[in-house]
Each structure stands twice: as structure tokens, then as C-alpha cells.
N, C-alpha and C positions, 0 to 999 in steps of 0.2 A: 581540710586541711587549712591553714594563714596561713596563705606565700604571700613574705616580702620582696617585693622585684627591683632593682636598685638599677641604676646607671640605666631608669627609662625610656626609650624614645617615642614617638606616635606610632612608627612601623609596631614599633615591641608590643606598645600596649594592643595596640588589634588584635596581631594577632598570637598572643593567649589567651585574649577575653574570645573569640568565634573560639579557640579550646577548649572554654571552658562553659562554654554554652550550656549546659546540662548544669551548673551550676557544682560542679562534684568538688571546690574549689575558694575558698577565699583571697581575692588575690588588693595585692594592696600597692599601689607605683610609687617609684623614689625615683625623682632627676638625680641623687647624688648615689657618684660609685660609693660600694662597702666598703671601708678601712675603718683606721681605729680612729677619728674622727668621725663618722659617722653610724658606728655600731649601733649603738641605745636604739636608731630608729627599732630593731630589728626587738626590741620590747613587747610580750604580750604573743611573737609567732612562731612558727612549730617549721619551717621552715626558707631560708634565706634562696635569693637566687637571681643570683648574682651576674656581672657578664667579665667579657676577657680585661680590660682596665680594673677591672676588684685587685682589691691586695688583702687577700684571707689568711692572715701573715699568724701567726701562733699567743701573741697576745690578742687577735679580733677574736679566733675560734674558743678561745675558752673562754671570752669574755661571752659568748656566742652560748657558747657550753653554759655559760649561764644564767642567761637569759630566757631559757628557753627550747632554744632551738639547738633538733635534732636533727637534718637533713641541705642541707648545700647542693640544691641543685643546680646547675651550673651551664648556664644555655649556650653554648660553646662547646667546640672539641679540644680546646686547649689546655691545661690546668693546669701551666706554670705558675699561674698566681695565688695557686692553693696553697698551701703546704701541710701539706698529706700526713707526715708524718702526727703534722697538727691533733690534727680533726681526727688521727683515731682516736691518740691519749685521748683526747676531747667526750668521745664515743660520736664525734658527729658524724656520720656518715652522705662523704659526697658521692653525685651523680653527675657524667655528663652527657653531652650530643654528641658518642662520634663520628658520621658518618648521617649530615643531614643532607644534604643538593653537592655532593663533588662534581659535576655535573656544573653549579653555577658556581664556582671558586678556578674550576678549569677553563667555564668559559670570560669570567670577565681577565685572567691572567693573559687569555688569546686576543681579547680589544683593547688591551696595552700593547702585546705584541704585536697588533698590527697597524696599529695608529702609530708604533715609533719608526715597524719599517719604512712606514709610506709616505710618513711627515702629514697627517688627515689631520692636528690640531696646527698644526702651524699652518696648514693651507685653510682652513677653516679660518682660521684669524683675518686670513689673506684677506681671504673672497669677502667676507664683511665691513672688509673698508675698498671693495673695490678694484684689489689689487692681483689684478689676475695671470702673474704670470708663474710660472713653473721653474724658476732661478733658484736653485740650491734646493729645493725639492725630490730630489731626486736619491732610491729609496732602491730596496733589493726583495726579491721574491726568493721564497722561503723554502718552492717547490725544488729540490735537491740538497737544502742545506739538512746539516747536522744538528738534529736538537735535542739537548743534551737535556734530562730528568735529574734532577738532585734528591730524589725521594718516590718511590714506585708504589707506594698505596693507593687508595683510593682517587682523590685524585690529581695525583701522578698518571695514574692510567688512564684516568677522562681524558689529562692535558696531554698522552699521547698517539692520544684513539683524534686527536685532534690533528694531533700535529702531521701524523701518520693520511686524515682527508688529503692534507695542504702538500703531498709527495716529500717531505722528509723522510731520510735517515734518523733510527729513532737511536738512544743508544740513553741508559740509564745506572743511576748507580746508588743500592740502598743496602745496607748492611743487613737487610731479611729478606733472600730473592726467594723466585717463584718461577721456576721453570714454567712450567703450564701456561702462567697468565704472558713470561712475556713469550710464550711460541705463537700465543693466541689473539695479545699484539700485533706484534712485530717489532720489538723491542731487542737489542742487545746487553747483559747484563756488562757491566765493567768497570774498571776502579774507579776511584774520584777522582786520581792523576790524569787517567783516559781522558773521561768526561770530561775534564778543564783544559785540556793540552787540545779537543781533536774538535769540540761542542763548538759552532755559531751563535747557536741560542741558549745560555741555562737558565734553568727555568727551576725556582725551587719549591718544596712540597717535602720539608721535613720538619718535625715537629721538635720542635728548643728544648734540646736536652744538653746537659752537664758535655757533652760531645758534638753535638753538632753547633755550638755556641760561635758567631765569628766562624763558621766553617772556608766561608768566601774573606778573607784576609788580604792581608799583602803578597803572604805571599801567594797564596793564593791563586791573584787575581795576573801575577806572577805569568803562575804558568798557564793562562787561557793564551788563544789566538787574538790578537791583535783587533777590537773592531768587534767584540765578542757584543752581542745585546745577552742583556742581567736580567732575568723580573721575577719577580718575589712575592707573593700572595698570599705567603705561611705566617712565619713572625719575622719580627723585624731585625730580632739580638742573632738574626740568622748571618745579617751581616754587620761586618764593621764599617761602620760609618765612615770615620778619618780617612781608612785609605779606600775604599771605593771614590772618592769625594778625589782624591789622587789620586787614582785608577783614572778616574773621567779630566781630566783636567790635563794627566798625559796623553787620552787616545787611546788608551790603551783598552779601557772601555765605552764603545762605540752610540751604547744605548740603555737607560734603566730604566725597566716599570718598578715601582712599586706599589702596592698594595696597604703594606705594614711599614714598621719605621721603628727603627732600636728603642728607641727615645717618645711610642705619642699619646702616651699617655698623659691626659690635660691636657691633650691637643686635638688626635682627632675624633670625628663622636662632639662637634662644638661649636658652634658660631665663633671666629676668635679677626669678627673680615673689620672690630669699630679698637682694635686694639694691635700694637708693635706686635710682631714674635719675636721668643727672646728665644727661640731654640739658636745658635749662629750656625749649627749644619746642617736644621731642616732650613732655614733661609739659604746657605749656601745652595744647600742642592736644588733647592725650587729657581735658581740661579743659569740655568743649564737648559741649553735647548731642547738637546736632548737625553732630558729625564721627563719620564712625566709619573704623577704622585696622586695617590685617588687616596677617598682616610679607613683606609678596612671597612670599600665594600664590597667584598667580595660574595660575599654571602645573597646577599641583598636582593634576592627575584624573593616574590609574592609564594615561588612551590619549597623555597629555605629557610622561609620566617614561618611557614607553616609545619613543617617537617619538623624546625625546632624546636617550636610550641606544643604542636600534641608529645614528642620525646620527653622533653623537660616537667611538662603533667600527666604524661604514666608514670616517668619512676616516681612522682609525688605520690599518686595516684598508689604504687605498688609497694612505697613502703608503708604506708597509712593501713595497709590491710596486710603486711605481719610480713610481704612475698618477698622473694628477691627483687631485688635490685640489679635487673642486668648489665647495665648502664656504669652500674657503681668500680668509685677509681678505689684504687689498692695502695698499699708500700708496698713495691718491690715490682 
């Protein structure tokens, strides 16, 4: 099968090429994201392999079908950038990677959290300038604090296991409860309102849907403990950015760790160091000393990349054989 891989970086090419060592598929790599202005690059291919910031609208999917593309093998878990209904109308199968390395994302969430609560990013910069003062570097211990997870799926579960190791009290909000998992890990399901009100740390591990969009908004932030720490390694659209900025300015939010941002498309994954940043909200966030931003790198471990590549190509192989595509995304 000929597969056009879009939004490609060196780490993607390495992982996919290694997973395709047998030569079962013909892979061609494009740096461009897949959208309405780049869709013609898919001419002559049987499948396309986009990433999270590609935009497969109805127009793009219809054009892909006209070009002979029969499969969209998304190398990510979230598929909010793909019009699934339009794909079905066009006769295109969409597959994703629902679980590649939940530990990678959960561990990155704690990298952000520990950096914030112990201010190691500020200490690092000071010491490099031979400033060994400890003034204004006071943090707090996680032991005994209440860790609230919005979402208790695979990644949320991994994060809560880590939090339990720090001695945190665990509460979680999830529309779909699994009492057996809660008992195994040692967390308690709670309402969204209770998690907001009681948690010292709120970590977001929900998919982006119509229901979860801006689940952290001005009203939600007003319900939180003053000085709450927010961590988001899921999807940027879960947080209302202007509301977050106001809460940071007032001190209602004590610290934020973001690996995702709702307007990250065209910014994250790119080197923009030689030009002015055009996003005023992102620029404002970056001025806060208690905001830590990474550019969607939670998945970026060797293990996760290899798992993503293997699952993506396994879906392509199953489709080519006419077998069931286990990770197929269906409407509803």
C-alpha cells in the first residue's frame, strides 16, 4: 500500500521506517500538514497518514476519495480534526491509535507538575547565571495534597498511579465510571464540581468533544481552590484561554502546565524563533513566571513513537488484506 505521511518530522520518519522494515508498505513523507491547500499531494496514494493538527474537512475528504485514497491512518488518539461523517459518506475508512503509551503522557504531566511546584525551571536559570539565592523559590510538597483528575481513562489512570506514589489523595471525574479500576488504584469518583472545589492539583485527561470543550472556563475556575495548579496534556480546547489568563492575573490559579494549547495549529511543532509570535494570548501566557508550556511533546518517547508507528501500519495492513481494522473510528 502506498501511504502519504503528512506533518512529518525526523522522529516520525525514523519510527515509521523502522516499523516498515519488511517493506510491506511504500511510505512517502511530507513536512506539510494535510488540509485543503495540500490535499493534492495525496494523488497516487492509497492511504494518508495525518497527525493531530491536520484538518480533514468534508472538502478534503471528498477530494481524497476522488484521488483514490481509501484509508486515513491517523497516528494519534484524538480525531477531532477529521469529519468522520464526511469520511463515511466518501467511503473512506478512518483508523486511529487509541492507546500507544499512556505512561509517556502521564509522566510528562508530572514533569510539568513537579517543575511548577518546586520551581526548578527558575532555579535552573538562576544557577546558570551564578545566582545561588533561594529567595522566592519556595514550593510545596505533593504528599497529602488532593490530586483531581478530569478523565479516568488510560492516561488518567496512569497519572493517578503516579500521584498515589507521591502520597496524594485521589479524586476523579469521568462520565464513564469503572468501580473496579477505582478500587485497584485507590481513587474516588466525584462530580466535576467536587473535583474543582477540593483539588489542589487538577490534571486534564479528557478527549475533546462538544461536551468537554472549555470545561475549564471562567465559571469553573471560580469554583476552584485559590492557588490551584492546572495541568493539561490532553487537548488545548478543554481550557478557555482568556478565562485562564484572567485567573492567573487574579491569583485564583497558582500555576499552569500546558503541553497543549487551543490555537496551537501552525505554532506547535515548528521553529518560529526567527519571527515575532503572532498569537497574543499565547504570548501573554508566556509572560507569567508560573506558567510552563511545552509544545505537545507528551507522546515524544521512543517507546510511544514505536508503538504509534506499529499500530498505524498494522491498521494499514489489515485494511489492505480486507480484514477488520480494529482501531477504526465510526460515527456515533
